[in-house]
TORPAPA-430027 format. One record per residue (C-alpha): residue in three letters; y negated, x, z. Coordinates in steps of 0.5 Angstrom, whole numbers, padded with zeros to 4 digits, always signed. Each point is the difference from the previous one (the first is absolute). Example, Ala and Ser with C-alpha at 12.3 -4.5 7.8 and 13.67 -1.06 7.14 Angstrom:
BEGIN
ALA+0009+0025+0016
SER-0007+0002-0002
***
This chain:
BEGIN
MET-0086-0025-0016
LEU+0004-0008+0002
SER-0003-0005+0004
VAL+0004-0002+0006
SER+0000-0007-0001
TYR+0004+0003-0008
LEU+0005+0003+0006
ARG+0001-0005+0004
LYS+0002-0004-0006
VAL+0004+0006-0002
ILE+0004+0000+0006
TYR+0001-0007+0002
LEU+0002-0002-0007
ILE+0006+0006+0000
ARG+0002-0002+0007
GLN+0000-0007-0003
ARG+0004+0002-0005
GLY+0006+0002+0005
ASN+0000+0007-0001
VAL-0003+0001+0007
GLY-0005+0006+0002
LEU-0002+0004+0005
ARG-0006-0003+0003
CYS-0006+0004-0001
ARG-0004+0002+0007
GLU-0007+0000-0003
LEU-0002-0003-0007
ARG-0008+0000+0002
GLY-0003+0007-0003
LEU+0005+0001-0004
SER-0001+0004-0008
PHE+0006+0001-0004
SER+0000+0005-0006
SER+0001-0004-0007
ARG+0007+0003+0001
VAL+0002-0004+0006
HIS-0004-0006-0003
SER+0005+0001-0006
ARG+0007+0001+0005
LEU-0003-0007+0004
CYS+0001-0004-0007
ALA+0007+0003-0002
ALA+0003-0002+0007
LEU-0003-0006-0001
GLY+0002-0001-0007
LYS+0007+0002+0003
ALA-0001-0005+0007
MET-0001-0006-0005
SER+0007+0002-0004
TYR+0005+0001+0006
SER+0001+0004+0006
GLN+0004+0007-0001
GLY+0004+0002+0005
HIS-0005+0008+0002
ILE+0002+0004+0006
CYS-0006-0001+0002
HIS+0000-0006+0002
PHE+0002+0000+0007
LEU-0005+0004+0002
SER-0004-0007+0002
ARG+0005-0002+0004
LEU-0001+0007+0004
LEU-0007-0001+0001
GLN+0000-0007+0002
CYS+0007+0001+0005
ARG+0000+0007+0002
ARG-0008+0002+0000
ASP+0000+0003+0007
CYS+0008+0002+0000
LEU+0002+0006-0001
VAL+0003+0001-0006
THR+0000+0008-0003
ILE+0002+0007+0004
SER+0000+0005-0003
GLY-0002+0007+0004
GLY-0005-0001+0005
ARG-0004-0006-0005
ARG+0003-0007+0003
ARG-0005-0006-0004
THR+0001-0008+0000
GLY+0001-0005-0005
GLY-0008-0001-0001
GLU-0001+0008-0001
PHE+0006+0002-0004
VAL-0002-0006-0006
ASP-0007+0003+0001
GLY+0003+0007-0002
VAL+0004-0003-0007
LEU-0006-0005-0001
SER-0005+0005+0000
LEU+0004+0006-0004
ALA+0001-0006-0005
CYS-0006-0002-0001
GLY-0003+0007-0001
LEU+0006+0002-0005
LEU-0003-0006-0004
GLU-0007+0000+0001
SER-0001+0007-0001
GLY+0004-0001-0006
LEU+0005+0006+0002
LEU+0007-0005-0002
LYS+0001-0006-0006
ARG+0004-0005+0000
GLY+0007+0003-0002
GLU-0002+0007+0000
VAL+0006+0004+0005
VAL-0002+0004+0007
ALA+0005+0005+0001
ILE+0002+0002+0008
ALA+0003+0005+0004
GLY-0001+0001+0007
PHE+0003+0000+0007
ASN+0002-0007+0003
SER-0008-0003+0004
ASP-0003-0006+0000
TRP-0006+0003-0004
TYR+0007+0001-0005
LEU+0001-0006+0000
GLU-0008-0003-0001
TRP+0001+0003-0007
MET+0005-0003-0002
LEU-0002-0007+0001
ALA-0008+0001-0002
VAL+0003+0002-0006
THR+0004-0005-0002
TYR-0005-0005+0003
VAL-0005+0001-0006
GLY+0005+0000-0005
GLY+0002+0006-0001
ILE+0007+0003+0001
ILE+0002+0005+0004
ALA+0006+0006+0000
PRO+0002+0004+0006
LEU+0003+0006+0000
ASN+0005+0004+0003
TYR-0003+0005+0004
ARG+0006+0005+0000
TRP+0000+0001-0007
SER-0002+0006-0003
LEU-0006+0001-0005
GLU+0004-0001-0007
GLU+0002-0006+0003
ALA-0007-0003+0002
LYS-0001+0003-0007
SER+0005-0005-0003
ALA-0002-0006+0004
LEU-0007+0000-0001
GLU+0001+0001-0008
VAL+0005-0006+0001
VAL-0006-0005+0003
LYS-0006+0004-0002
PRO-0003-0002+0006
VAL-0009-0001+0000
ILE+0001+0002+0008
LEU+0004+0005+0003
VAL-0001-0001+0008
VAL+0003+0006+0004
ASP+0000+0002+0007
GLU+0000+0007+0003
SER+0008+0001+0000
CYS-0001-0001-0008
SER-0007+0002-0001
SER+0003+0007-0003
TRP+0003-0005-0006
ALA-0007-0003-0002
LEU-0003+0007+0000
GLN+0005+0003-0005
LEU+0001-0006-0003
THR-0007-0001-0001
ASN-0001+0007-0002
ILE+0006+0001-0007
SER-0003-0007-0001
VAL+0007-0004-0003
VAL-0003-0007+0001
GLN-0005-0001-0004
SER-0001-0007+0003
LEU-0002+0002+0007
ARG-0008-0001+0001
LEU+0000+0001+0008
HIS+0004+0003+0006
ALA-0001-0004+0006
LEU+0003+0002+0007
ILE+0004-0004+0006
GLY-0005-0001+0006
CYS-0004+0005+0003
ILE-0001+0006-0003
THR-0005+0001-0005
PRO+0001+0005-0007
SER-0005+0005+0004
SER+0005+0001+0006
LEU+0006+0002-0006
SER-0004+0004-0004
MET-0001-0005-0005
SER-0003-0002-0006
ALA-0005-0006-0001
ASN+0005-0003-0004
PHE+0003-0002+0006
LEU-0003-0006+0004
ALA+0001-0001+0008
MET+0002-0006+0003
ASP-0006-0002+0003
SER-0005+0001-0006
ILE+0005-0005-0004
ARG-0001-0005+0005
LYS-0007+0001+0000
ALA-0001-0003-0006
SER+0002-0007+0002
HIS-0005-0005+0003
GLY+0004-0002+0007
THR+0007-0005-0001
GLN-0002-0006-0004
PHE+0005+0000-0005
ILE+0004-0005-0005
ASN+0007-0002-0001
PRO+0004+0007-0002
VAL+0000+0001-0008
CYS+0008+0002-0003
ALA+0000+0005-0006
THR+0003-0002-0006
GLY+0007-0003+0000
GLY-0001+0000+0007
ILE+0002+0007+0002
ALA-0001+0003+0007
LEU+0003+0006+0000
ILE+0004+0005-0003
CYS+0006+0003+0005
PHE+0002+0007-0004
THR+0010+0000+0000
SER+0002+0006-0001
GLY+0008+0001-0001
SER+0003+0007+0002
THR-0003+0002-0008
GLY-0005-0001-0003
LYS-0008-0002+0001
PRO-0002-0005+0003
LYS-0001-0006-0001
GLY-0005-0005+0001
VAL+0003-0007+0001
ALA-0006-0007+0000
ILE+0001-0004+0005
ARG-0004-0007+0000
HIS-0004-0003+0006
GLU+0005-0006+0000
ALA+0005+0005+0001
LEU-0002+0003+0006
VAL-0003-0007+0002
ILE+0008-0003+0000
GLN+0003+0007+0001
SER-0004+0000+0007
LEU+0001-0007+0002
ALA+0007+0000+0000
LYS+0000+0006+0005
ILE-0004-0004+0004
THR+0005-0006-0001
ILE+0006+0005+0001
VAL-0002+0006+0004
GLY-0004-0005+0005
TYR-0006+0004+0000
GLY-0006-0004+0004
GLU-0007+0002+0002
ASP+0002+0001+0007
ASP+0004+0007-0003
VAL-0003+0008+0000
TYR+0003+0003-0007
LEU+0001+0007+0001
HIS-0002+0003-0008
SER+0006+0005+0001
CYS+0002+0000-0008
PRO-0006+0003-0005
MET-0004-0006-0003
CYS+0001+0003-0007
HIS+0007-0003+0000
ILE+0001-0008-0001
GLY+0004-0002+0006
ALA-0006+0003+0004
ILE-0005-0003-0004
SER+0004-0007-0001
SER+0001+0000+0008
CYS-0007+0002+0002
ILE-0003-0006-0005
ALA+0004-0004+0005
MET-0001+0001+0006
LEU-0008+0000-0003
MET+0001-0008-0002
VAL+0003-0001+0007
GLY-0006+0004+0003
ALA+0004+0005+0005
CYS-0002+0007+0002
HIS+0001+0006-0004
VAL+0001+0006+0003
PHE+0000+0006-0004
ILE+0003+0007+0001
PRO-0001+0006-0007
LYS+0006+0000-0002
PHE+0008-0001+0004
ASP+0001+0004+0004
ALA+0005-0001+0006
LYS-0005+0003+0006
LEU-0005-0005-0003
VAL+0003-0006+0000
SER+0003+0002+0005
SER-0007+0000+0005
ALA-0002-0005-0005
VAL+0005-0005+0002
GLU-0001+0001+0008
GLN-0007+0000-0001
ASN-0002-0006-0004
HIS+0005-0004+0002
VAL+0002+0000-0007
THR+0005-0007-0002
SER+0002+0001-0007
LEU+0001+0006-0004
ILE+0005+0002-0007
THR+0004+0005-0001
VAL+0005+0003-0005
PRO+0006+0003+0002
ALA-0002+0008+0000
MET-0006-0003+0004
MET+0004-0004+0005
ALA+0006+0006+0001
ASP-0007+0006+0001
LEU-0002-0005+0006
ILE+0007+0000+0004
SER+0000+0007-0002
PHE-0007+0002+0004
SER+0002-0005+0006
ARG+0006+0003+0001
GLN-0003+0008+0000
SER-0006-0001+0004
HIS+0002-0006+0004
LYS-0007-0003+0000
TRP+0000-0007-0004
ASN-0004-0005+0003
GLY-0001-0006-0002
GLY+0005-0004-0004
GLU+0002-0006+0004
THR-0007-0003-0003
VAL+0002+0001-0007
LYS+0003-0007-0002
LYS+0001+0001-0007
ILE+0002+0006-0005
LEU+0000+0000-0007
ASN+0004+0005-0004
GLY+0000+0002-0007
ALA+0002+0004-0006
GLY+0008+0000+0002
SER+0004-0003+0005
LEU+0001+0002+0008
SER+0007+0003+0001
THR+0004-0003+0007
ASN-0002+0006+0004
LEU-0007-0001-0001
VAL-0001-0007+0001
LYS+0004+0002+0006
ASP-0004+0005+0002
ALA-0007-0004-0002
ILE+0003-0006+0005
ASP-0001+0005+0005
MET-0007+0003-0002
PHE-0003-0007-0001
PRO+0004-0005+0005
ASN-0004-0006-0003
ALA-0001+0001-0007
LYS+0003-0005-0005
ILE+0001+0005-0005
ILE+0000-0002-0008
SER+0003+0004-0006
ALA-0004-0002-0006
TYR+0003+0002-0008
GLY-0005+0001-0005
MET-0005+0004-0005
THR-0006+0002-0002
GLU+0000-0004-0006
ALA+0002-0007+0003
CYS-0006+0001+0005
SER+0005+0002+0007
SER+0004-0005+0002
LEU+0005-0004-0003
THR+0006+0000+0005
PHE+0001+0000+0007
MET+0005+0001+0005
PRO-0001-0001+0008
VAL+0004+0006+0003
TYR-0002-0002+0007
ASP-0003-0005+0004
PRO+0000+0000+0008
MET-0002-0007+0000
SER+0008-0002-0003
GLN+0004+0005+0004
LYS+0004+0000+0006
PRO-0001+0005+0005
ARG+0001+0008-0003
LYS+0005+0004+0003
SER+0002+0000-0007
LEU-0002-0003-0007
SER+0001-0007+0001
SER+0004-0003-0007
TYR-0006-0002-0004
ASP-0002+0007+0001
LYS+0007+0001-0004
LEU-0002-0003-0004
ASN-0006+0002-0002
THR+0002+0008+0000
ASP+0006+0001+0000
ALA+0002-0006-0005
LEU-0006+0003-0004
GLN+0004+0005-0003
LEU+0006-0003-0002
HIS+0004+0005-0005
GLY-0007+0003-0001
ARG-0004-0006-0002
VAL-0006-0001+0004
CYS-0002-0007+0001
VAL-0007-0001+0000
GLY-0002-0006+0002
LYS-0002-0007-0004
PRO-0006+0000-0005
ALA-0007-0003+0003
PRO-0002-0007-0002
HIS-0003+0002-0005
ILE+0004+0005-0003
GLU+0005-0002-0006
LEU+0006+0005-0001
LYS+0005+0001-0005
ILE+0007+0003-0002
SER+0001+0002-0007
CYS+0006+0002+0000
ASP+0004+0004-0007
PRO+0005-0005-0003
THR+0006+0005+0001
SER-0001-0001+0008
SER+0006-0003+0004
GLY+0002+0000+0007
SER-0003-0003+0005
PRO-0006+0001+0002
LEU-0003+0001-0007
ILE-0005+0006+0000
GLY-0006+0001-0004
SER-0008+0001-0001
ILE-0004-0003+0004
LEU-0005-0003-0002
THR-0007-0004+0002
ARG-0006-0003-0002
GLY-0006-0005+0003
SER-0007+0001+0002
HIS+0002+0006+0004
VAL+0002+0003-0006
MET-0005+0007-0003
VAL-0004-0001-0006
GLY+0002+0006-0003
TYR-0001+0007+0000
TRP-0007+0002+0000
ASP+0000+0003-0007
GLN+0004-0006-0002
ALA-0004-0004+0003
ALA-0004-0003-0005
LYS+0006-0003-0003
THR+0003-0004+0005
CYS-0005-0002+0004
ASN-0001-0007-0004
SER+0008-0001+0000
GLY+0001-0004+0007
ASN+0005+0001+0005
SER+0007-0003-0005
SER+0001+0008-0002
TRP+0007+0002+0005
LEU-0001+0007+0002
ASP+0006+0004+0001
THR+0000+0003+0007
GLY+0004+0006-0003
ASP+0005-0001+0007
LYS+0008-0004-0001
GLY+0002-0005+0004
TRP+0002-0007+0002
LEU-0001-0006+0004
ASP+0004-0003+0005
SER+0002-0007+0002
HIS-0005+0000+0005
GLY-0005+0002-0005
ASN-0001+0007+0003
LEU+0000+0006-0005
TRP+0003+0006+0000
LEU-0001+0006-0003
VAL+0004+0005-0004
GLY-0004+0006-0002
ARG-0004+0002-0005
THR+0001-0001-0008
LYS-0003+0008-0001
ASP+0004+0002+0006
LEU+0007-0002-0003
ILE+0006+0005-0001
LYS+0005-0002-0005
SER+0006+0004+0002
GLY+0007+0000-0003
GLY-0002-0007-0004
GLU-0002-0002+0006
ASN-0007-0003+0004
ILE-0003+0003+0006
TYR-0005-0002+0004
PRO-0002+0006+0004
GLU-0003-0005+0006
GLU+0006-0003+0000
VAL+0004+0008+0001
GLU-0006+0002+0005
ALA+0000-0006+0005
VAL+0008+0002+0002
LEU-0001+0006+0000
CYS-0006-0001+0005
GLN+0004-0004+0004
LEU+0004+0007+0003
MET-0002+0003+0006
GLY-0005+0006+0000
VAL-0002-0002-0007
ALA-0008-0001+0000
GLY+0000-0001-0008
ALA+0003+0000-0006
VAL-0003+0001-0008
VAL+0006-0002-0006
PHE-0001+0001-0006
GLY+0004+0003-0006
ILE+0000+0006-0005
PRO+0003+0001-0007
ASP+0008+0001+0000
ILE+0003+0001-0006
HIS+0007-0004+0002
LEU-0004-0006+0004
THR-0006+0000-0004
GLU-0004-0001+0008
LYS+0003+0004+0006
VAL-0003-0003+0006
VAL-0003+0005+0005
ALA-0003-0001+0008
CYS-0005+0004+0004
VAL+0001-0002+0007
SER-0005+0002+0005
MET+0002+0001+0007
GLU-0002-0002+0007
GLU-0002+0005+0005
ASP+0005+0004+0003
TRP+0005-0001-0006
ILE+0003+0005-0004
TRP+0004+0000-0007
ILE+0007+0003-0001
ASP+0003+0003-0005
GLU+0006+0003-0002
LYS-0001+0006+0004
THR-0002-0003+0005
ARG+0005-0006+0001
ASN+0004+0004+0006
SER-0007+0000+0004
LEU-0001-0004+0007
GLY-0004-0005+0001
THR-0002-0007+0000
ASN-0006-0002-0004
GLN+0003+0003-0007
LEU+0000-0004-0007
SER+0003+0003-0006
SER+0001-0003-0008
GLU+0007-0002+0003
ILE-0002-0004+0006
MET-0005-0004-0005
LYS+0006-0001-0004
ASN+0003-0003+0005
PHE-0005-0004+0003
CYS-0001-0003-0008
ARG+0007-0002+0000
GLN+0000-0003+0007
LYS-0005-0004-0003
ASN+0003-0002-0005
LEU-0005+0003-0004
THR+0003-0001-0008
ARG+0005+0007-0002
PHE-0006+0001-0006
LYS-0006-0001+0004
ILE+0002+0007+0006
PRO-0005+0005-0002
LYS+0004+0006-0004
VAL-0005+0005+0003
PHE-0003+0000+0007
MET-0006+0004+0001
PRO-0004+0002+0007
TRP-0007-0001+0000
ARG-0004+0004+0004
LYS-0007-0003+0001
PRO-0004-0007-0002
PHE+0002-0004-0006
PRO-0006+0000-0004
LEU-0004-0007+0002
THR-0006-0004-0003
ALA-0006-0002+0005
SER+0004-0007+0000
GLY+0006+0004+0002
LYS+0004-0001-0006
LEU+0005+0005-0002
ARG-0001+0004-0006
ARG+0007-0001-0003
ASP-0001+0005-0006
ASP-0004+0006+0003
VAL+0006+0001+0005
LYS+0004+0000-0006
LYS-0004+0005-0003
GLU+0000+0004+0007
SER+0007+0000+0000
PRO+0005+0006-0002
ALA+0005-0005-0002
ALA-0001+0000-0007
ALA+0000+0008+0000
GLN+0006+0001+0004
LEU+0005-0006-0003
SER+0002+0004-0006
SER+0004+0005+0005
SER+0002-0005+0006
PRO+0006-0004+0000
ALA+0000-0008+0002
SER-0003-0002+0007
GLU-0002+0007+0002
THR-0007+0002+0005
LEU-0004+0002-0004
LYS-0005+0006+0003
PRO-0006-0003+0005
CYS-0007-0002-0003
ASN-0004+0003+0005
PHE-0005+0004-0006
SER-0007-0003-0001
PRO-0001-0004-0006
SER-0002+0003-0006
PRO-0007-0001-0003
ARG-0003-0006-0002
SER-0002-0002-0007
PRO-0006-0003-0001
GLU+0003-0005-0003
THR+0005-0002+0007
PRO-0003-0004+0006
PRO+0000+0004+0008
MET+0005-0001+0003
ALA-0006-0006+0004
THR-0002-0004-0006
VAL+0001-0007+0001
ARG+0006-0003-0004
VAL+0002-0006-0002
PRO+0003+0001-0006
CYS-0001-0002-0007
ARG+0002-0008-0002
VAL-0001-0002-0007
TRP-0001-0008-0003
MET+0006-0002-0002
PRO+0003-0006-0004
LEU+0006-0003+0002
PRO+0006+0001-0005
GLU+0002-0007-0003
ALA+0008+0001+0003
HIS-0001+0002+0007
CYS+0002-0004+0006
VAL-0006-0002+0004
LEU-0001-0001+0008
LEU-0006-0003+0001
VAL-0003-0001+0007
GLY-0007-0003+0002
GLY-0003-0001+0008
ASN+0005-0005+0001
HIS+0005-0001-0005
THR+0006+0004-0004
SER+0003-0001-0007
SER+0003+0002-0005
ARG+0000-0001-0007
PHE+0004+0004-0007
CYS-0003+0001-0005
THR+0004+0000-0007
ARG-0001+0002-0007
***
């Protein structure tokens, strides 16, 4: 047992060293185990050396400034700042005092969005644990693969993912698992689970109240393992530091303008890095959080109207769903209260922007470019700002600059980097012309420690290494970053390089085209032949040789598509040789990103091309996808393409851009 005087000295010294902790509600009469004693001493030692960044430092301010203000709305639960902090600390103290979690150990969590989910994320990191959110849409095989990567000691699930936990327990695939815990009020008995499952409230009971010392960091400052997987391969765990989460959240506060008066809707799954980063930013400023279990246009509409939501994040697919819902149901209300929309996982088309402005007339719309490995956003592009616009009978010149001009010859402008971001364009020595297009690299405190199975090798390497984003682009004279395409998606046809994104941007400008996916297939003469799968808007039909003379105006064909490409001055060799109507939604990840490889696999183009002349229309693709192998992620998996650490070759031309400057230098042998 620790004396009250000793505790007072410990708390006093910790605060005096500049690492401000939470105030104790009561010191007198509290008893602590030797384990808590050692934690206090360890925290004291850290505080005496220097103050480390931690995502839970905001709790002190939240308690002081928003104690009696509403900060979370989740279903029927409405909690103040004091109640929310109380919940986080009681859970953290329970994990620590009962010995369920030690510093540096991993806790995996899977479930729908809720305030309880957020409590678990914060409580685990508070005591020096590492949280690993899993995508609730994963199959059992993918969940098993992810658990094998991070080797958690605790698996936390809600009712929606309880079947995972039961099956994983039965097959005992993860030897590191010591305990299964439940999110919220559900109990093991209510789900017919074994005694090895603990209810959330039973863990809270192990605490002695909400007194606590400073939050503790895991080794290397790692807070989070966020999973990312491409269209092929197993999920990869990206290890991210507290420092990266804090600095990226501060950037969003500054650029997007988050504040304590905001009512923030959790519209994206909290296993996604963009959702996590914006969530922490809103916690830092003391905003009110509104949780919906998962994205659904009807749920979003109700939440916005009932709670007067002022801010939310979207991806293009989500925005399209919201627009479609409002048109079909005619029940969209409350959009006038929304002031800030941050879009990620792809740029918004001109038509989507116009429709979004109609739905959210008072909202500032900002599009961000980033990736999990860089802890969310690298650059920000203001797409629409109602405070600087002329009357909206038509889009002003500012809008045209930020929508139509964003897609110059298929290149997409993604804006300027945040102040702390360092970007570099690494050009091939043989590159010529203007602008010089090269690989987009970044470095700084925002960059990941590494992939979890490699994190031990990189956690002490600092932030001097450049991270290759896997994208190609260029920087204009104003410091704006323009994306050309993904390196891995590059099509090589007739000795020329073709980025599918450039061709897709042109095709999508044609009336009647809802979407397009371009890829290359093997060709004996050209190396690769350019193929385009085209999705049409409602009431539009595809005509071919047999139906060419049919009457009707809402028609598309290969010839119409080719002529349009020529009118838009698309270079001849970039015009697709084959067009194919696509009769179903394109496969997307949970974050709204296209699964190009899946489209290519499901396309019958490869099988038909051997007997098909150039520029003809192939049979439409309206079949069901073939069964996936265990190694292939499902359509809803969160996907940010794999990035690798890559040293800069000596003979590259390099363009550097920081938060406030742009410079260039040439490296020669």
